Structure formats: C-alpha cells, structure tokens
C-alpha positions in Angstrom: -69.8 -7.8 136.7 -67.1 -9.8 135.0 -64.3 -7.4 136.1 -65.0 -8.3 139.7 -64.6 -12.1 139.2 -60.8 -12.2 139.8 -61.2 -9.9 142.8 -64.0 -12.0 144.4 -62.0 -15.2 143.7 -58.9 -13.7 145.4 -61.0 -12.6 148.4 -62.5 -16.1 148.7 -59.1 -17.9 148.3 -57.0 -15.7 150.5 -59.2 -13.8 153.0 -62.8 -15.0 153.3 -62.0 -18.6 154.4 -61.8 -17.5 158.1 -58.4 -15.9 157.8 -58.3 -13.5 160.7 -57.4 -9.8 160.2 -54.1 -9.1 161.8 -54.0 -7.1 165.1 -51.4 -4.4 165.5 -50.9 -1.1 167.3 -48.6 0.1 164.6 -50.3 2.9 162.7 -47.9 2.8 159.8 -44.7 4.9 159.9 -43.2 5.1 156.4 -39.9 6.9 156.9 -39.5 5.6 160.5 -39.2 2.1 159.2 -36.2 3.1 157.1 -34.6 5.1 159.9 -35.0 2.2 162.3 -33.5 -0.2 159.7 -30.5 2.1 159.4 -30.1 2.3 163.1 -30.2 -1.5 163.4 -27.3 -1.6 160.9 -25.2 0.7 163.0 -25.6 3.8 160.9 -25.8 7.3 162.4 -28.9 9.3 161.7 -28.8 12.9 160.9 -32.2 14.7 160.6 -31.8 17.6 158.2 -35.4 18.7 158.0 -39.0 17.5 158.5 -39.2 13.9 157.3 -35.7 14.3 155.8 -33.0 12.0 157.2 -29.4 11.2 156.1 -27.7 8.0 157.1 -24.0 8.1 157.9 -21.4 5.4 158.0 -17.7 5.4 158.9 -16.8 6.7 155.4 -19.5 9.3 155.1 -23.1 9.4 153.8 -24.7 6.1 152.9 -28.1 7.3 151.8 -31.1 9.4 152.7 -34.9 9.5 152.7 -37.0 12.6 152.3 -40.8 12.3 152.8 -41.4 9.0 151.0 -38.6 9.0 148.4 -35.1 7.5 149.1 -31.7 8.5 147.7 -31.8 5.3 145.6 -34.2 7.1 143.3 -32.8 9.9 141.1 -34.3 13.4 140.6 -35.1 12.5 137.0 -37.0 9.4 137.8 -39.5 11.3 140.0 -41.2 13.4 137.4 -41.1 10.6 134.8 -42.9 8.3 137.2 -45.3 11.0 138.4 -46.6 11.4 134.8 -48.8 8.4 134.0 -48.4 9.3 130.3 -44.6 9.4 130.3 -44.2 6.3 132.4 -46.6 4.4 130.2 -44.6 5.4 127.1 -41.4 4.1 128.8 -43.2 0.9 129.7 -44.3 0.4 126.1 -40.8 1.0 124.8 -39.4 -1.7 127.0 -42.1 -4.3 126.2 -44.0 -4.0 129.5 -47.7 -4.8 129.0 -50.1 -1.9 129.7 -53.8 -1.3 129.1 -54.8 0.1 125.7 -55.5 3.8 126.0 -54.8 7.4 125.0 -53.9 10.7 126.6 -56.0 13.8 125.9 -55.4 17.4 126.7 -57.8 19.3 128.9 -59.5 20.9 125.8 -59.9 17.6 124.0 -63.1 16.4 125.6 -64.9 15.7 122.3 -62.0 13.6 121.0 -61.9 11.7 124.3 -65.6 11.1 124.2 -65.2 9.6 120.7 -62.7 7.2 122.2 -65.3 6.1 124.7 -67.8 5.5 122.0 -65.4 3.3 120.1 -64.4 1.3 123.2 -65.6 -2.3 123.5 -66.2 -2.1 127.3 -65.9 0.0 130.4 -63.1 2.6 130.5 -61.0 4.2 133.2 -60.3 8.0 133.4 -57.4 9.2 135.4 -55.5 12.5 135.6 -52.0 12.4 134.1 -50.6 13.5 137.4 -51.9 12.3 140.8 -51.4 9.7 143.5 -53.4 7.5 145.8 -56.2 6.9 143.3 -57.1 10.6 143.4 -59.7 11.5 140.8 -59.6 8.1 139.1 -62.9 6.8 137.9 -63.4 3.2 136.9 -66.2 1.4 135.1 -67.3 4.3 132.9 -69.7 3.2 130.2 -72.1 6.1 129.6 -71.6 9.6 128.3 -73.0 11.1 131.5 -70.6 9.0 133.5 -67.8 10.1 131.2 -68.6 13.7 131.7 -68.5 13.4 135.5 -65.3 11.4 135.4 -63.8 14.0 133.1 -64.6 16.9 135.5 -63.0 15.0 138.3 -59.9 14.2 136.4 -59.4 17.8 135.2 -60.1 19.4 138.6 -56.5 18.7 139.6 -54.3 21.7 138.8 -51.3 19.5 138.7 -52.5 17.5 135.8 -52.2 18.8 132.2 -54.2 16.0 130.7 -56.4 12.9 131.1 -55.6 9.3 130.4 -58.5 7.2 129.0 -57.9 3.5 129.1 -59.8 0.3 128.6 -60.6 -1.2 132.0 -58.6 -4.3 132.6 -59.8 -7.1 134.9 -57.7 -8.4 137.7 -56.5 -8.2 141.3 -54.6 -5.0 142.1 -51.1 -5.9 143.3 -48.4 -3.6 144.5 -44.9 -5.0 143.9 -42.0 -3.2 145.7 -38.8 -3.4 143.6 -35.5 -2.4 145.1 -32.5 -2.1 142.9 -34.1 -4.3 140.2 -35.3 -7.0 142.5 -38.9 -7.6 143.6 -38.8 -7.9 147.4 -42.5 -7.8 148.4 -46.0 -8.0 146.9 -49.3 -7.0 148.4 -52.7 -7.3 146.9 -55.1 -4.5 147.6 -58.7 -5.5 147.6 -61.7 -3.2 147.7 -63.8 -2.8 150.8 -66.0 -5.9 151.2 -68.2 -7.8 153.5 -69.2 -11.4 153.7 -72.9 -12.3 154.2 -74.1 -14.6 156.9 -77.7 -14.9 155.6 -79.1 -12.9 158.5 -77.4 -9.5 158.7 -78.0 -6.5 156.4 -75.2 -4.9 154.5 -75.3 -2.0 156.9 -74.8 -4.3 159.9 -72.1 -6.2 158.2 -70.2 -3.0 157.5 -70.5 -1.9 161.1 -69.2 -5.3 162.3 -66.3 -5.1 159.8 -65.5 -1.7 161.2 -65.2 -3.1 164.7 -62.7 -5.7 163.4 -60.7 -3.0 161.7 -60.3 -1.1 164.9 -57.9 -3.8 166.1 -55.5 -2.9 163.2 -54.2 0.6 163.9 -53.3 1.3 160.3 -56.7 0.3 158.9 -58.6 1.7 161.9 -58.2 5.3 160.7 -59.5 4.4 157.2 -63.2 3.8 157.4 -65.2 1.8 154.8 -66.7 4.1 152.2 -69.8 2.4 150.8 -70.9 3.6 147.3 -74.7 3.4 147.1 -74.7 3.7 143.3 -72.1 0.9 143.1 -74.2 -1.3 145.4 -77.3 -0.7 143.3 -75.5 -1.9 140.2 -74.7 -5.1 142.1 -78.4 -5.4 143.1 -77.8 -4.5 146.7 -78.6 -1.6 149.1 -77.7 -1.0 152.7 -80.9 -2.9 153.8 -80.1 -6.0 151.7 -79.4 -9.2 153.4 -76.6 -11.1 151.5 -76.7 -14.9 151.5 -74.4 -16.9 153.7 -70.9 -16.6 152.3 -71.9 -14.1 149.6 -69.2 -11.5 149.0 -70.4 -7.9 148.6 -67.9 -5.4 147.4 -68.7 -1.9 148.7 -67.0 0.3 146.1 -65.0 -0.1 142.9 -61.7 1.2 144.3 -58.9 -1.2 145.5 -57.8 1.6 147.7 -57.0 1.4 151.4 -58.2 5.0 151.9 -61.7 3.9 150.9 -61.8 1.0 153.2 -59.9 -1.6 151.2 -57.6 -4.2 152.7 -54.1 -5.4 151.9 -52.8 -8.9 151.9 -49.2 -10.1 151.8 -49.0 -12.2 148.6 -45.2 -12.2 148.1 -45.0 -16.0 148.0 -48.1 -16.4 146.0 -47.5 -14.2 143.0 -46.2 -16.0 140.0 -42.4 -15.3 139.3 -43.2 -14.1 135.8 -45.5 -11.5 137.2 -42.8 -10.3 139.6 -40.4 -10.2 136.6 -42.8 -7.9 134.8 -42.7 -5.5 137.8 -38.9 -5.6 137.7 -38.9 -4.8 134.0 -41.3 -1.9 134.6 -39.0 -0.4 137.3 -36.0 -0.8 135.0 -37.9 1.1 132.3 -37.6 4.4 134.2 -34.0 5.4 134.5 -32.8 6.0 138.0 -35.7 4.3 139.8 -33.9 2.4 142.5 -37.0 1.9 144.6 -40.3 1.5 142.8 -43.8 0.6 143.8 -45.2 -1.1 140.6 -49.0 -1.5 140.4 -50.2 -4.5 138.4 -53.5 -6.0 137.6 -53.3 -9.8 137.6 -56.3 -11.9 136.5 -54.8 -14.6 138.6 -51.9 -14.5 141.2 -50.8 -17.9 139.8 -50.0 -16.6 136.3 -48.6 -13.6 134.5 -51.1 -14.2 131.6 -52.9 -11.0 130.6 -51.1 -9.0 133.4 -50.9 -5.3 132.8 -48.9 -2.6 134.6 -50.9 0.5 135.7 -48.2 2.8 137.1 -45.0 3.3 139.0 -44.6 5.1 142.3 -41.3 6.6 143.5 -42.7 7.2 147.0 -44.2 3.8 147.5 -46.1 3.2 150.8 -43.9 0.9 152.9 -46.5 0.4 155.6 -48.6 -2.0 153.5 -45.7 -4.4 153.7 -44.7 -3.8 157.3 -48.3 -3.9 158.7 -50.3 -6.0 156.3 -54.0 -6.6 157.0 -53.5 -10.3 156.3 -50.3 -12.4 156.2 -46.8 -11.9 157.6 -45.0 -8.5 157.5 -42.0 -8.1 155.1 -39.1 -5.9 156.2 -38.8 -3.9 153.0 -37.2 -1.0 154.8 -34.3 -3.3 155.7 -34.0 -4.3 152.0 -33.8 -0.6 151.1 -31.0 0.2 153.6 -29.1 -2.9 152.5 -29.3 -1.6 149.0 -27.9 1.8 150.1 -25.0 0.0 151.9 -24.3 -2.1 148.8 -24.2 1.1 146.6 -21.8 2.7 149.1 -19.6 -0.4 149.1 -19.5 -0.5 145.3 -18.7 3.2 145.1 -15.8 3.0 147.6 -14.5 -0.1 145.8 -14.4 1.8 142.5 -12.7 4.8 144.2 -10.0 2.6 145.8 -9.4 0.8 142.5 -9.0 4.1 140.8 -6.5 5.3 143.4 -4.4 2.3 142.8 -4.6 2.6 139.0 -1.9 4.5 137.0 -4.4 7.3 136.3 -5.2 7.6 140.0 -1.5 7.7 141.0 -0.9 10.4 138.3 -3.8 12.5 139.7 -2.4 12.1 143.3 1.1 13.3 142.2 -0.5 16.3 140.3 -2.6 17.2 143.4 0.6 17.2 145.6 2.4 19.5 143.1 -0.4 22.1 143.0 -1.3 22.0 146.7 -0.8 25.5 148.0 2.1 26.0 150.5 1.3 27.5 153.9 2.5 31.1 154.3 5.4 31.6 156.7 
C-alpha cells in the first residue's frame, strides 16, 4: 500500500533500529503540567472548578486553563477550530495546503457517493465536528466501505455534516504552536510490530504490550489489531513476519488504538514548522494550537498538508513521549501568558502617562463620589 510507505520509512528510521521505548511512571496529566509550570514561576494557583485553574501574579490574573484549553485561546477560536469545515476554509484563505475534498450535509449521501466515484484514489470520511479521530475512516475505495464510513460519521449528534477528502500520504505529525511559534513536534505512528522471522503476529503484539507496560501513558492504551486491515496487507494473527519486517496493525495513527509517539521537534523541516505556524495564525485568537500535518518526509515540506487544528491539544505527548526526549511545552505556555501580562501592563502604564490618560485620571477624581458625613 503506497500510503504506508512514508510511515514505514519513518518507523524504520526513527524507531525500529533498536531505539528503546521510554520508561516512565507518568500517566500523562495535561492540566497538571501547566499548573506545575505556573508554580515553578512563582505564580499563585486558584482552583475555581474541576480542571479549571487561574494563575495569579503580583498585579492580578496572569492566565488560566480549563479542561484542555488555556486563556491564550479565545472563545471565538474554539468553535472555528472544532469545525473541520470552517477551519479548512480559513486555512485555504491563508494559503495553507490542505487535502482536496468537500463537505456534505447529512442528507447528501448520493452527492457524496458521486464524489467517491470521481476520486482517483482512496478517500477519508470524517464528521465535521469531533476529536481524537472519532468516527474517521481512512482508505475508503468501495461503495460498501463508503456506506459504512458514512454511517459512522453521521452517528455523531454533534456533527451537522461529513467531510470527504482525498487520502493524502505521509507521516502524521502534531506541531504545538504557542503564540505563533512552533515549540514542539511529535510524530504519531500507527500500532506496529517488527518481525523476527520466528514469532507470529499475535505473539509479537503480546510482546509489544509487555514493553508498553513500562510506559505509564501507553500502558493504558492497548494495541487494537484490525483483522480486515491485516488481511489487506496479506497477514493474519497467525502469520510469521520476516526478520525486520514491519507490520502495521491498523490504519489509525492514533495513540488510543495502540499507536506510539516520537519527539521529532529537531527533525521536522523548518518549512513544515512554518506551515503549522501559518495554520495556527489562520484562526483568529488561537494562541495555543495543536496543528496536525501529514508529511511525506520529515526532511521536507514538499506535498505537506494540514489536516486540522486543535484548541485543546494534548500536552502529554510532548511531556511523556514514547521515544525521544520530553519537551516542556507547558512551560512555554505559561511563559506566553506572562509575556502577554507584561505587554498588557506596559500598555496600561504608557496610557496612564499619556495626555489622554492624565485627562482621564483628572476626570475620575472630579466625579469620584464624596463620602457622607
């Protein structure tokens, strides 16, 4: 399968050459990373609700995080990013490369099917709203497969439509952009095993599962093997892959289905990081963005496409990578909050010293109510 070639190459180059899986007892603690980063910088923490924290400095509030979204991201950016259709339109308007595709309403099945018939290769179906790869089907080539994928995509009550796109080929890379700057990149590779010429696929999966138990974040995410997918690759659970042969277990570059994550911050081409920065800037008010790209090669931005933007990007994949060194992205987020506060205070102090600010102060003193008695 041609679409798998970049993925297999990336696995072979960055993982399969004896690189050990990291060992950690950290299960991934999204908001806690940001809270701890704020504490290290001397900020006071005020918990105002479940998974909702405010960070206070000497001059007042510096920032906040609620669930997985920080105060660096505006309320208008969240719905724009949550709609794959709207965010894609914004990307296109700003010259960000995206896969060719079209959005269809729930009642437009026949029109969508006609789009499949005219496509030159496999297509991807995804609900307009959704997260974590929910109800996304890749590699659709037949009308029966399209019907199943359509039912999955329309099952979500949150989504008013379905995106049908040409399937691009490449390595799935999440770039975290903070205030316009790419601070980390992690590739997400599908669940895989490497043959030794003796063990069956089933035995290799079991052995891989034992290794994953040493990584607390991955330990709770078992490998999900797709029998139909394996059959298309000419394998089954009883197959014995050759020595060094890479067998991908399903088509989803998703950690929740047994995938793995690799710190590739220093390996991704600067032009590809710049594409991610442009994508984040395309959505107004998106101070923290997890930008998903497909890169045919980490060494180049050629034929790269942006898939989507995430306002509540998973920080754990950077703090507890499966392979490579951790990146303190939470620290970068809190530093950005502090920089915003400093800039805001500086503007206010300049205003107070300006003629307009002095006039406003004099006016306030004149209208200040006198105390009775």
